[in-house]
Every structure is written in C-alpha cells, then in structure tokens.
C-alpha positions in Angstrom: 32.5 144.7 49.8 35.0 147.1 48.7 34.8 150.6 50.0 35.1 153.2 47.0 37.0 156.3 48.0 37.3 159.7 46.4 40.3 161.7 47.4 39.8 165.5 47.2 43.2 167.2 47.2 44.5 170.1 45.2 48.4 169.3 45.6 48.9 166.2 43.1 51.8 165.0 45.2 49.8 164.8 48.3 47.0 163.3 46.6 49.2 160.6 45.2 50.4 159.8 48.7 46.8 159.5 50.0 46.1 157.2 47.1 49.2 155.0 47.8 48.3 154.8 51.5 44.7 154.1 50.9 45.2 151.4 48.2 47.4 149.4 50.3 44.7 148.6 52.9 42.5 145.6 52.1 38.8 146.4 51.3 39.5 150.0 50.0 40.0 151.2 46.4 40.5 154.8 45.2 37.9 155.3 42.6 39.0 158.8 41.5 40.6 162.0 42.6 39.6 165.6 42.5 41.5 168.8 42.7 38.6 171.0 43.3 35.1 171.2 44.9 33.8 171.4 41.4 35.6 168.3 40.2 34.6 166.3 43.5 30.9 167.1 42.7 31.2 165.9 39.2 32.7 162.5 40.5 30.1 162.1 42.9 27.4 162.7 40.5 29.0 160.2 38.0 29.7 157.2 40.2 29.1 155.5 43.5 31.4 156.8 46.3 31.4 155.4 49.9 34.2 157.4 51.5 35.4 161.0 50.8 39.0 162.0 52.0 38.6 165.7 51.9 41.1 168.6 52.3 39.9 172.0 53.6 41.8 174.3 51.3 40.7 173.9 47.8 41.4 176.2 45.0 37.7 177.2 44.2 36.0 176.9 47.7 36.5 175.7 51.1 36.2 172.0 51.6 34.0 172.9 54.6 31.5 174.3 52.1 31.5 171.1 50.1 31.3 169.0 53.2 27.9 170.7 54.0 26.5 169.2 50.9 27.8 165.8 51.1 25.7 162.8 51.9 28.6 160.4 51.7 30.9 159.5 54.7 33.8 161.8 55.0 37.0 162.0 56.7 39.0 165.3 56.8 42.7 165.3 55.9 44.0 168.8 56.2 46.4 171.1 57.6 43.7 173.3 59.3 44.1 172.7 63.0 42.3 175.8 64.4 39.4 174.9 66.8 36.8 176.7 64.6 37.5 174.6 61.7 37.4 171.4 63.6 34.2 172.3 65.2 32.6 173.2 61.7 33.9 170.0 60.1 32.2 167.9 62.9 29.1 169.9 62.9 28.7 169.4 59.1 29.1 165.6 59.2 32.8 164.7 59.1 33.4 161.3 60.7 37.1 161.9 61.7 39.7 164.6 61.3 43.4 164.0 60.8 45.9 166.9 60.7 48.8 167.0 58.1 51.5 166.0 58.2 50.4 162.5 59.2 52.1 159.1 58.8 50.8 156.2 56.9 50.2 154.4 59.9 47.8 157.1 61.4 45.8 157.3 58.2 45.8 153.5 58.1 44.6 153.3 61.7 41.6 155.5 60.9 40.6 153.8 57.7 40.7 150.3 59.2 38.5 151.6 62.1 36.1 153.0 59.3 36.1 149.6 57.6 35.2 147.9 60.9 32.5 150.5 61.6 31.0 149.9 58.1 30.9 146.1 59.1 29.0 146.9 62.3 26.3 149.1 60.5 25.8 146.8 57.5 23.3 144.5 59.4 19.9 144.6 57.8 18.0 145.1 61.0 17.5 147.8 63.7 20.5 148.5 66.0 20.2 148.2 69.8 21.6 151.0 72.0 24.5 148.8 72.9 25.4 148.3 69.2 25.0 152.1 68.4 27.4 152.9 71.3 29.7 150.3 69.9 29.7 152.0 66.4 31.3 155.2 67.9 33.9 153.2 69.7 34.8 151.0 66.7 34.9 154.3 64.4 37.3 155.9 66.6 39.3 153.0 67.5 42.0 154.2 65.2 42.5 157.3 67.2 45.5 156.3 69.2 46.1 158.0 72.5 49.5 159.6 72.9 51.7 158.2 75.3 51.9 160.1 78.6 55.3 161.4 79.6 57.6 158.6 80.7 55.7 156.0 78.8 56.5 154.4 75.6 54.2 154.8 72.5 55.2 151.4 71.5 54.3 149.8 74.7 50.8 151.7 74.7 50.3 150.2 71.3 51.1 146.7 72.2 49.1 146.7 75.3 46.1 148.2 73.4 46.5 145.6 70.7 46.5 142.8 73.3 43.3 143.9 74.8 41.6 144.4 71.5 42.5 140.8 70.4 41.4 139.3 73.7 38.0 137.7 73.6 37.4 138.2 77.3 38.5 140.5 79.9 42.5 140.3 80.7 44.4 140.7 84.1 47.5 142.7 84.1 49.5 139.3 84.7 47.9 137.7 81.7 48.8 140.8 79.4 52.3 140.9 81.0 52.8 137.2 80.2 51.7 137.5 76.6 53.9 140.5 75.8 56.9 139.6 77.9 56.8 142.6 80.1 56.6 143.0 84.0 53.2 142.7 85.7 53.9 146.4 87.2 54.5 147.8 83.8 51.4 146.1 82.3 49.3 147.4 85.2 50.6 150.9 84.8 49.8 151.0 80.9 46.2 149.4 81.7 45.5 151.9 84.2 46.3 154.8 81.8 44.1 153.2 79.1 41.2 152.9 81.7 41.7 156.5 82.9 41.5 157.7 79.2 38.4 155.6 78.5 40.1 153.4 76.1 39.7 150.3 78.5 37.0 149.2 80.8 38.0 147.9 84.2 36.0 145.5 86.4 36.8 143.9 89.9 36.6 140.3 90.3 36.8 138.8 93.9 38.5 135.5 94.2 38.5 132.8 97.0 40.8 134.9 99.2 38.4 137.9 99.0 41.1 140.2 97.4 39.8 142.0 94.3 41.5 141.2 90.9 41.3 144.0 88.3 40.2 142.8 84.7 40.5 145.0 81.7 38.7 144.9 78.3 38.8 147.1 75.2 36.2 149.8 75.3 
C-alpha cells in the first residue's frame, strides 16, 4: 500500500525539498502540495490523503488552526519551537513534530517509523493493550536520542540498529561482537539506551549464579 502525502508549505523551495525527501522513501508518494490552508482544504476535499506534512506559518492562517480540523494523520514540519506551539500541535492531534532546519535522515527516520506504525494498525481486528503500547513505540522509533556528552552519535545509531534487528534479547558481548567494538563500549551505550527508555534490560542467571544483562529494543 502506498501512503499518499500532502505537503503544506508556503516556501516553494522548502516544499520541493520535502517532496524530494519523501519520494525517495519506499511506500510513500507525494500526491499534492499546498501553499496555504485554503489550498490544503481543497486538496483534501478532492482526493484521498493518508498523511499531511504541515507547516505552522502559512500565509492565510496558522497551520495549527488547520490541524484542529484535520482527520488525517499529520506530522508538523516547522520552525516554531516554542513550548506553547508544540503543546498545541500535540493537543490537536499531530503524531510527530520536527523542527526546521532538519536533515533528510531525520525526516526519513520519522516517515519510516510512521510507515511501520501504519503496518501495525492495519490489522482487521481489535488490538490488545500490548499491541496498542507497541504502536506508540513504533511510531516514535525514528525519534533518535541525542548522544550524551562524550559519546558518538554514530555508535548510538549502530547499537540501536543492532537491537532493533535482533529477534531476541542480546548481551553486551553479542552486540560488541556484531559491531566490532569492545564489550565495555557496548555495555556503556546499552546502559544509556536502557536509561532513556529506548531499550529494556532483563537479568538472566546462569549456572554460576552470576546475573547476565540482556537487552532488547523497547
């Protein structure tokens, strides 16, 4: 299934960039762009749209006012970073919020997470609480944690990806062997992911009685 996207952005150069970023991702197609809230309403009335990428600053009215009306999934792409605007966007139904300027990778991460979320909720049956909780985690899987001081963002990404790929809980030694880093380094990064709620950690007791930490992506 292709996710049809509407980009609502008044700056044509920025809109073109959003279109290019989005069209590169499998499963997405930009169906239309709009410069104003009025144009966005016309598009939504004329054709099916699955996801709106919405700016706050539009020539005719605030994107937040438009957001209040929408019954379509929406991700905010905006320069507005004040707390009041962020709170209002989430209160009015935004699924995610990305502050300009951002990289293609940051937008890609969030769109891929949204695509995975859509796959979870596409089932034709009721969802159990565990599945509903998983929806939230999957939807925000693209919200990468910033590397703490003294740690590498690249290594955070590698360790995170190793946990996501794993079909079962992993130890620091297993992650270290896969990535070619030291066990101590793997343990340090895994501990940070667990502290930040990105990973779950469980203890397993072996024959010697010494506990072994095992991690899985949350």
